[in-house]
N, C-alpha and C positions, 0 to 999 in steps of 0.2 A: 520509609524507603532508605535504605541504604546508598552511598554515593561514591563515586571513584573521581579522582582526577582524571582529565582527559588529555593527558599529555603535556606538551609545554603552553596549550591555551591556559591551563589553571582553572577552567570550568571546572564544577564539580557537578557531574552529571549521575543519575539516578541509574543504576545497573542495569532496571528494565527500562528501556527507550519505549516509546510510540512511534511504531510505524505508520504513516498516513496511507497506505496505498489503498486498502481495502474500505476505508471510507466513504470513499465516492461513490461506491455501489451502496450505500445508503442514505435515505435521506435527511435533510440536512438537519432537522429537529432532532432527530435521532443521533446524528453524526456529533452535533456539538454537546448534547447529553453524555456522551460515551468519552469526546476528549475531555471536558471538563469534570468527568467521574474519574478520569485517568490522574487528573493534576491533582485532584482531594485527595487520590490514594498514596501521592508523595510521586510521581512520575514527574519529573521536569525535562526530559530530555525529548523532545519531539522533531521527527525526522520527514519530510516530504521532500515535492519536485514538483516544479514548474508543469512538468506531465503529468502528474497524479491525478486526471481529471481534476475536481473542485475541491481534493483536498486542503489546499492552500487557503482557500476562502473559510471552510469550516474549521480549520484549527484557528485562524485569525479571529475570527467570530466567539469563539469558544473562550479564547485565553485573551482577549483585548486587553481586560482590566485587571490582569495579573501577568502582563508580559514582561516585566521586570524580574518577576521569580519563576522565567521558564528560558529553556534553552531551545532553541530556534533553528533546525539545520535545513536546507533546501538545496535545490542543484539547478542547474541548468544542462541540458543535453544538447545544445548548440556548441560548435567549435569556435566561433570567429567570434572577434571583439563584436561586432556591430551588432549580431544575433542574440550572444550571451547577456549583451547589455539589455536589450528588450527583456528578455527573461527576467532578471533581475526586477527591472521595476515594477515589471508585473506583478512578481512574486510580491514585493514589499507593499504594491495595492493592496492585494487580496490577502494576504498576513494582517492586513492594519496595523503596521508597524513603519517606523524609520530607519529599521537596522535590523538584520538577521547575524546572529551569533555564529554561525557558519555557512558559508556558500559554496558549494562542491560543484566539480566537474564530475558530470555523472555519466557512467558507463563506460570508461577507457579501458576497454579491453585489448588494445592491440599497440605495439607501439609506433606503427605510424598516425594512429588518431590521438597519442599520448604527445606525440610532436606538434601536430597541427595544432592542437589546444594549446601548446606551451611556446608556440611561436610569438614572431614579434605582432601580428593581427590576430591572436588566438582568444579563447576565453579567459585562460588564467590572466592577460592583461586586465580584463573587465576586472575580475577578482580581487586584483592586486589596486586598482584604481578606486576601488570599493571601500579597501581596508583605507586608504589614503583620506578617503572622503567620509570615513567612517558609516557607512552604510552597511558594511561586513565588518565582521570582527576577526575573524579566523578563515583559512581555505581548507577545504579538504578535497578528497577526489575520491570516489567510488568506483570499483572495478571486480568483477568476476574472477579476474586472474591475478594471485598473488603476484606471481612474476613479476606484471606489468607495474603493480605498487611498490614493490621494491626498488625497480628502476626510478618511480615518482618519487620517493619518500628521499632516496639517497640525493636527489637535485638542492634538497633544504626548503623547496617551495611551500610544500602543503603541512601542515599543522596536526591533519588526522586525515584516517582513511576507514571506509567503509569497506567490508568484505566479508562471504560466503562463510560461517563456520556454524558447525554442528557435530553430531555424535559421529556423523559417516562421511563429513564434508572437512576435512582436516587440513589441507593442502597449506591453508594459512600458518600452521603451527609450525612447519618446518622450519622458514626462513623468516618469514614475514615480520610474525610475533616477535623474534630475538633483534631483530634490527630495527622495528619501531621502537621497542624499549629502549634500546643504545640510545635511538635518535631522538627519543625522547617524544615523537608520534604519536599521536593519541589512537586509538582503535576501538570502532564502533563495528560489531558483528550483527549481518544481516542473515537472508534466511535459516533463520533460527530453529525452524519448523517443516524445513522443505529440502529435497534433495538437488541442489543446483547442478546441472551438470551440461558440458557443453553442447550448443546450438539446439538444447532442448527447453522450451519457457516450461516453466516450472507450474504454472496457474492453467495451462490449456492442455498439458501433455496427458497423453490417456495409455496405458493407465496411470493411474495418479503418483507425481513424484513427494507427495504430501509423508511426511514422517508419521502425522495423527492421522491414522486412518485404522480401518478394521482389518490387517492382515493379521494374521494371526503370530507372525513371525517379529513383526516390530512392536505388537504387543507383549510379547517374550522379553522382547529387550527392554522396552522403556516403560510397561504399566499395562495394566489390565483395563483401562478407562482412558478416555480423552485427557483428563485433570491430572493423572500420572504422569501419561506420556510429556503433557505440555512440562509439569514441572522436573519430568527428569532432563528432559531437553535446555529448557531453561538452565536448569542446574549445572549441566555439563561446560556450556558456556562460561557461567559465571566463574569455573574451575581456572581459566585460563587467564592470559595476560592481555585483557581487553577491559575497557570502561564500562560498556554497556553493550546490551543483546538487544536489539529492536524489535519488535512483535507486533505484526498487523494484527491492529484492534478494530473490530468493528460491533461488539455488544457488550453491555455490562458484566454481564457473568468472564467475559475474557478479560477484561481488565481487573475485575476481583482475582481471578487465577494468577494471572502473571504479578501482580501487586504484591498477594502473598508471598511468591518465590523473593522477590526483590526485598521483602520485610525479612526474611527468615533465613535467609542465605548465610551459613557460618561454614563453609567448606564441603567437600564430598563425604558422604559415611564410607568406611571402610567398605560396605556392601557395594556402593556405587562404583568407588576406585576398582574393584574388583570385576564390576560388568562392564567397564568402559575400557578395559584394557586390552586393546587388540595389538596384534603383532603386525605390524603392516611393514613389509622389507620391501619387498616388490611390486610397487602399484604404481598407477596412471595420477599424475599431478594434476589432470584435466589442462592443460595450457593450452593444448590444440596448436602447436607449432608440428604437428606430423601431418596436419591438414594442409589442402586439401586431397584427398584419396581419389586417384584416377577411378577407382569401379563406386565412388560415392558413397563410400563406405563411412558411418560415423564413427571412426575408432575411439574417440575418447568416450563417448557415450558407452559404448559397447565396453572397453575395458573398466570404467567404472560399475557399470552392473555387474561383470566377472568380479571386480573386488567385493561388493555385496553378499556377493554367491561362497567366494572363499576365504575371504578376510572378516566378516561379520556374520556370517552363517546365515544370510537372507536369502534363501535357495528359492525357496518358491515365489518371492515380491521378485526378486532379479530377473527370473525364466520369465515372469510376466510381463516385465518392463522390455527384456529383449524383444517378446515377441511382439510389441509394439512399435518396432523398428520394421520399415519397409524392406531394408536391403540389410540381411544378415554377413556375418564375417565370414561365412563360407564362401562368398564371392571374392575374396583375397586371393588375387594371382601370384602373391609374394614376389613382387617387384623390388622391394626394399626399400622404395622411398621413405617410409615413415619409419624406419630403423636408421638411416641415416640423418633425419631432420630431429629425432629426438633427443633432448640435452640430456637427459638421464640415462642416453643408451641403455633402454629398454629392448629387450627382442619382442617387437610390436607383433610383426607376423607370427611368431610363437605363440603369443598371447592371443591374439586372434583366433587361431584354431583351437585352444585350449577353450576359449571363452565359448566356442560353438560348442564344442563337445560338452559343457559345463550345462550351457542356457538352452540348448534347443530343443532337449526333451521335452520343453513345456511351450514350445513358442506359439502356438496354438491358443492357449489359455488366455481367456478375456479379451480376446482381440477387438 
């Protein structure tokens, strides 16, 4: 398994990381076997969270005797010093370790939450105290919003970030990745196999936001079977300025497929470079600063679906996703509030009109 330096932490992390979310859904014996098999294949970066079910317990059990050969990153979802300290103590207990390599502030998706977590009584103070006591080596932050992570890393308080990135979720590439590189902040990619969209929870949204599916257009873009699709998605991420891309693994075959990518990646082929070269000019960055909409229209989701349609050629899939929304963009009254709030000066009301024109024809498919 190839490794890359995780920014100024100096940690050498496997380019494929183990995401612990989904092992909470399988029995302990199987989960422990899957985690250990990932380690045997050379994966040494394990990402979990206090709120990921019993993921920490299973990872701790699987890696107890090889702890010093692993990088374990966990998270606290609380914002205050008191509650986040409880999280960290519980994480150490379940992970069967006296320290974590990285403690991350989890799900910091707006400026208000960032400010609270970084206040004098915030969760960041727990992380900094943990560093002093040598029970956490480095501090990270996770967010679905690259704009928030940019603000965070500029404070100098964070050693690494965890951010969504994949073929059609490219917002982090525009500003965050270059800034992180300049500041020597490590970057780990999440949502490697799913199209995260504002206010929509990937794992429960129907139709599915998974990029590994039977949708014909997705197979045309990524590969004709699940294995090829996973290869394409992971290889795309590895072509960017990141250290590792984490994958939610829950079976031995999934571990083998992901590990094979990490062992054999040597850059994109000419065919892949051409396949993934999309000309994105006017598109929504999914920052959600245009929200809330008076008509309760999910503006970022609709504009993302329209981008899938116009920029990536995923027309039928985009129409199905649009059809899954209760409120369509034809409800827009053109009040113009969204236009005023967009930091990228997008003509949102015009884009919503175009989106409905493009997507509504299939709005009843697979509802």
